[in-house]
N, C-alpha and C positions, 0 to 999 in steps of 0.2 A: 443563488443555489438553495433549495430546501433539503433537506434529509430527514428520515426517521433513523431512532437509533436502533431498528434491530439489522443495521446493512452494514455494519463498522464505517458509518457516515465520519465519525469523530475522528479518524485518520487522515481526512482531508478539508474537512470544516471545521474550522474555527468558529463556535457558537456565537453570532453577533459579530463578528469581523468579514468572515469571509460568506457567509451563509447563515442559515438558522437550521438548527435541528431541533427536529420536532417529535413530541410521542405519541400524538394522535390525529385525526384528520380533522379535531377540533383544534389542536395548536396549528396545523398545517393551514387552516383558515383563517385564524387570528394570525397567522406572521405576515399574510398577504399586507395588510398596514406597516408593518417593518420593512419592504422591500427599497422600498427607496434609502434606507440606512448606513448599508454597506458602504466605505468610498471604495470607488474604482483603483486610486492608487496604493490604498493600504492592500486591499487583494493583490493587487499586480505584485507589489512586494513581499507580500507572503508567497505566494508561488512561486515568485523567484527563490527566495529563501530556502524553500522546500521540494520544487519540483524542476528545476534546471538537470540539463544533461548532466554537467560538471560535478554536481553535486552529488547526484545518484552514484554516479561513476565511481566517486570517491569513497562512498558510502559502501560500494560493492567490492572496491580495494580492500576497504579497511576490514569488510567482511570475511574476504578470502583469507585476507592475513591473517588473521584471527584464528582461523580454522588454520592453517597449516602449522602456526604455534602451538598445536593442542598435541599431544601423544594420541596417535590416531589407533586404534588396532586394526590389523590388518583386514582389506574384505577378502572373503571368499567367493568365486567365484562358481557361480552353482548351473549347469548347462541340463539340458534337457536333454536329455539320454537318446528318444528317439531322435530327436533332431541331429545331434553329433553321429550317432551310428548312420542318418542316410545320408549327410555331409562327407564319411570317411571312406563311403564308397565308389 
């Protein structure tokens, strides 16, 4: 995988392990020489560490639990008065 630094690819690409992050077109052209370097096994292992459904579900649960533990300000419902009047008719 090749990515540039302008599109948040660092969240997905581990430079030199799962792909290469380049700064510009010249870097991308130079990167073609390195395309055979990444190990398919290392890429797969990293993918399984970061992107399995189980791992992502556990992270979502942790995020939801941390939100439930906070003192949350009460939400205020804002209603479009025109729609509310039309609904009540």
